[in-house]
C-alpha positions in Angstrom: -3.1 -14.4 72.4 -3.7 -11.1 70.5 -6.7 -10.6 68.3 -4.4 -10.3 65.3 -2.8 -13.7 66.0 -6.1 -15.4 66.6 -7.5 -13.9 63.3 -4.5 -15.1 61.3 -4.5 -18.6 62.8 -8.2 -19.0 62.2 -7.9 -17.8 58.6 -4.8 -20.0 58.0 -6.7 -23.0 59.2 -9.6 -22.3 56.9 -7.3 -22.0 54.0 -5.4 -25.1 54.9 -2.0 -23.4 55.3 0.8 -25.6 56.6 3.5 -24.6 59.0 4.2 -24.7 62.8 2.6 -21.6 64.4 3.7 -20.3 67.8 2.2 -17.4 69.7 4.4 -15.0 71.7 7.4 -17.1 70.8 10.7 -15.7 72.2 13.0 -14.9 69.3 16.0 -15.7 71.4 15.3 -19.3 70.6 15.7 -18.7 66.9 18.7 -16.4 66.6 22.4 -17.1 66.8 22.8 -14.4 69.4 20.3 -16.1 71.7 18.8 -12.7 72.2 15.4 -11.3 71.4 11.9 -10.8 72.8 8.7 -12.4 71.6 7.1 -12.4 68.2 3.3 -11.9 68.2 3.1 -14.9 65.9 6.0 -17.1 64.8 5.5 -19.5 61.9 8.0 -22.1 60.6 7.3 -23.2 57.0 9.0 -25.9 55.0 7.0 -25.7 51.7 7.1 -22.7 49.3 3.3 -22.8 48.9 2.9 -22.4 52.6 5.4 -19.5 52.7 3.5 -17.8 49.9 0.2 -18.5 51.6 1.2 -16.9 54.9 2.7 -13.9 53.1 -0.5 -13.4 51.1 -2.6 -13.8 54.2 -0.5 -11.2 56.1 -0.8 -8.7 53.2 -4.5 -9.2 52.9 -5.1 -8.6 56.6 -2.7 -5.6 56.8 -0.4 -7.3 59.3 3.4 -6.5 59.2 5.6 -9.4 58.4 9.3 -10.3 58.6 10.8 -13.3 56.8 14.0 -14.7 58.4 16.3 -17.7 57.9 18.4 -18.9 60.7 18.7 -15.5 62.4 22.5 -15.4 62.1 22.8 -11.7 61.2 20.1 -10.2 63.4 19.9 -8.4 66.7 16.3 -8.6 67.8 15.0 -6.0 70.2 14.3 -7.0 73.8 10.6 -6.1 73.2 10.5 -8.5 70.3 8.6 -8.0 67.0 5.1 -7.1 66.3 3.1 -8.9 63.6 4.1 -12.2 62.1 7.6 -13.6 61.8 8.0 -16.3 59.3 11.0 -18.7 59.4 11.8 -20.0 55.9 13.0 -23.6 56.0 12.3 -24.4 52.3 15.5 -26.2 51.4 15.0 -27.9 48.0 17.9 -28.2 45.5 17.6 -29.0 41.8 20.3 -29.5 39.2 19.8 -27.8 35.8 22.5 -29.0 33.4 23.8 -26.6 30.8 26.6 -26.8 28.2 29.0 -24.5 30.0 28.6 -26.0 33.5 26.1 -26.9 36.2 23.3 -24.7 37.3 21.8 -25.3 40.7 18.4 -24.0 41.7 18.3 -23.7 45.5 15.4 -22.7 47.7 16.2 -19.7 49.9 15.7 -21.4 53.2 18.5 -23.9 52.8 21.7 -23.6 54.7 24.5 -22.0 52.7 27.2 -23.9 54.6 25.5 -27.3 54.0 25.1 -26.4 50.3 28.8 -25.6 50.2 29.8 -28.9 51.7 27.4 -30.9 49.5 28.6 -29.3 46.3 32.2 -29.7 47.2 31.6 -33.4 48.0 30.0 -33.9 44.6 32.9 -32.2 42.8 31.1 -28.9 42.0 33.3 -25.9 42.7 32.4 -22.3 43.4 30.9 -22.3 46.8 33.5 -24.1 49.0 34.6 -20.8 50.6 31.1 -20.6 52.2 31.4 -23.6 54.5 31.8 -21.4 57.6 29.0 -19.0 56.8 26.1 -20.1 59.1 23.1 -18.4 57.5 20.6 -19.4 54.7 21.0 -18.9 51.0 18.4 -16.2 51.0 20.1 -14.3 53.8 23.4 -14.6 52.1 22.0 -13.0 48.9 20.4 -10.1 50.8 23.8 -9.4 52.4 26.0 -10.5 49.5 27.8 -12.7 52.0 31.5 -13.4 51.4 34.8 -14.2 52.8 38.4 -15.1 51.7 38.0 -12.8 48.6 34.8 -14.6 47.4 31.2 -13.6 47.6 27.7 -14.8 46.6 27.6 -12.3 43.7 30.4 -14.3 41.9 28.3 -17.4 41.4 24.7 -16.1 41.5 22.8 -16.0 38.2 19.3 -15.0 39.1 16.6 -15.2 41.8 12.9 -15.8 42.0 11.1 -13.7 44.4 7.8 -12.3 45.7 8.1 -8.6 45.1 6.8 -5.8 47.4 3.6 -5.7 45.3 2.9 -9.4 45.9 4.0 -10.5 42.3 6.1 -13.5 41.6 9.0 -12.6 39.3 12.6 -13.4 38.2 15.5 -11.0 38.6 18.9 -11.4 37.0 22.0 -10.9 39.1 22.7 -7.6 37.3 19.5 -6.2 38.7 20.2 -7.0 42.3 22.6 -4.1 43.1 24.9 -6.4 44.9 27.7 -4.6 46.7 29.9 -5.1 49.7 27.5 -6.8 52.2 24.5 -5.2 50.6 21.9 -5.6 47.9 18.7 -4.0 46.7 16.8 -6.2 49.1 18.0 -4.2 52.1 15.2 -2.1 53.4 12.4 -3.5 51.1 9.8 -6.2 51.6 10.5 -8.4 48.6 11.0 -12.1 49.7 13.6 -14.3 47.9 12.2 -17.7 47.2 15.0 -19.4 45.2 18.3 -18.8 43.5 20.3 -20.2 40.6 24.1 -20.7 41.0 26.5 -21.4 38.3 29.2 -24.0 39.3 31.9 -26.0 37.5 33.2 -29.5 37.8 36.4 -29.8 39.8 38.2 -32.5 41.7 36.2 -33.5 44.8 39.5 -34.2 46.6 40.8 -30.7 45.8 37.6 -29.1 46.9 37.6 -31.1 50.1 41.0 -29.7 50.9 39.8 -26.2 50.3 36.8 -26.8 52.6 39.0 -28.2 55.4 41.4 -25.2 55.0 38.5 -22.7 55.3 37.1 -24.5 58.3 40.5 -24.5 60.1 40.9 -20.7 59.5 37.5 -19.9 60.8 38.0 -22.0 63.9 41.2 -20.2 64.7 39.7 -16.7 64.3 36.1 -16.9 65.4 34.8 -17.0 69.0 32.7 -19.9 70.2 30.2 -17.9 72.2 26.9 -17.0 70.7 27.2 -14.0 68.2 25.9 -12.7 64.9 29.3 -12.8 63.2 31.0 -9.6 62.2 29.2 -6.6 63.7 30.7 -3.9 61.5 31.6 -3.7 57.8 35.2 -3.3 57.0 35.9 0.3 56.0 37.8 0.8 52.7 41.4 -0.4 53.1 41.1 -1.4 56.7 39.7 -4.0 59.0 37.0 -3.0 61.5 38.4 -5.4 64.1 41.8 -3.9 63.9 40.4 -0.4 64.4 38.4 -1.5 67.4 41.4 -3.2 68.9 43.6 -0.1 68.4 40.9 1.9 70.1 41.5 -0.2 73.2 38.1 -1.9 73.3 38.9 -5.5 72.9 37.4 -7.4 75.8 35.2 -4.5 77.0 31.9 -5.6 78.4 28.4 -4.2 79.1 26.2 -6.6 81.0 26.7 -10.0 79.4 27.6 -8.6 76.0 31.4 -8.5 75.4 33.7 -7.4 72.6 35.4 -10.7 71.9 39.0 -11.0 73.2 39.6 -13.3 70.3 38.2 -11.1 67.4 37.3 -7.5 68.1 34.7 -7.3 65.4 32.5 -9.8 67.2 30.3 -8.9 70.1 29.4 -12.1 71.9 26.7 -13.2 74.4 28.3 -14.5 77.6 25.0 -16.0 78.7 22.3 -13.5 79.6 23.1 -10.5 77.3 20.2 -8.3 76.3 19.8 -6.6 72.9 20.2 -3.3 74.8 23.6 -4.4 76.1 24.8 -5.2 72.5 23.4 -1.9 71.2 25.3 0.0 74.0 28.5 -1.7 73.0 27.9 -0.9 69.3 27.5 2.8 70.2 30.6 2.7 72.3 32.6 1.2 69.5 31.4 3.6 66.9 32.0 6.6 69.0 35.5 5.5 70.2 36.6 4.5 66.7 35.4 7.8 65.3 37.2 9.8 68.0 40.5 7.9 67.6 40.6 7.1 63.9 38.0 9.5 62.3 36.3 6.4 60.7 32.6 5.9 60.9 31.9 2.2 61.2 28.8 0.9 59.5 26.8 -2.0 60.9 26.9 -5.4 59.1 24.3 -6.9 61.5 20.7 -5.8 61.3 18.7 -4.4 64.2 15.1 -5.5 63.9 12.0 -5.5 66.0 10.4 -3.1 68.4 13.2 -0.7 69.3 12.7 2.7 70.8 13.3 5.2 68.0 15.8 7.2 70.0 17.9 4.1 70.9 17.7 2.9 67.3 18.8 6.2 65.9 21.7 6.5 68.4 22.9 3.0 67.5 22.7 3.0 63.7 22.7 6.7 62.8 25.5 9.0 61.9 27.4 11.3 64.3 30.3 13.6 64.0 29.2 14.5 60.5 26.6 16.7 59.0 24.6 13.9 57.3 21.3 12.9 58.7 20.7 9.5 60.3 19.9 6.8 57.9 16.4 5.3 57.8 16.2 1.9 59.4 15.3 -0.9 57.0 12.4 -3.0 58.1 11.0 -5.8 56.1 
């Protein structure tokens, strides 16, 4: 146990903070990729007051922190992550009735797919398209998750958050800079605590049919092996998977990481893949697609943790152009 972890645990006990704390916890156990080295300290919280308490403690002691949901959009470095990783499992849902419809206030650690199923069953329309998205509400907002022509931005009204100065505040949806698979939360240390969604009453039977249709489509098109979903954003007017397939890369493999034979925009873990294997495939795809199509693919997944700077820059940076490599966002 590091001195940092011991200090945090001691102080947390003195302050009565709840949560399950694990030292040197392999993050492969907590990501959909089943990949990732250890976190110095990993804490699972189920109450908002505990989440705020651990964040305040980390800030006070000058310890780097990273808040995650279900780890469905992350590629964690083989060396793991330094500091404290906090898994947010705060899942409360509260209904706020208003004249023009139903407003739901949902804590950020709740499952988006579970919320979509629950609201559809209760005859509340607007989120049924999200039944196949595996992450949390908070993660979906950070990435403006979407599919089938719908996205979080269309139903989101406002969020409550702890900003990067440690201040609790509300932000309206118009302030969130929501774009295609992005938001203002990319690359900053604000932590989303809850969100308000505007839904409308619809036939529960009709919504159930939409849910079933979405689930059927996703089962047909998505691989069953561990992955983090779509690796690359779709460039304007084209599908990343189609460009990758046209480049002749479908099924290519490095170590136990493979470009899925079912869907070329998925890189799957065949069993013992390392983060470095996935990163090597990412570089191969971006270079080959650039050479063949002149299109620079941007990552949809996030690389987090203790990466070597050169490997990180080579994986997420620009090439074949004059622009400089982008800075890597780290919460």
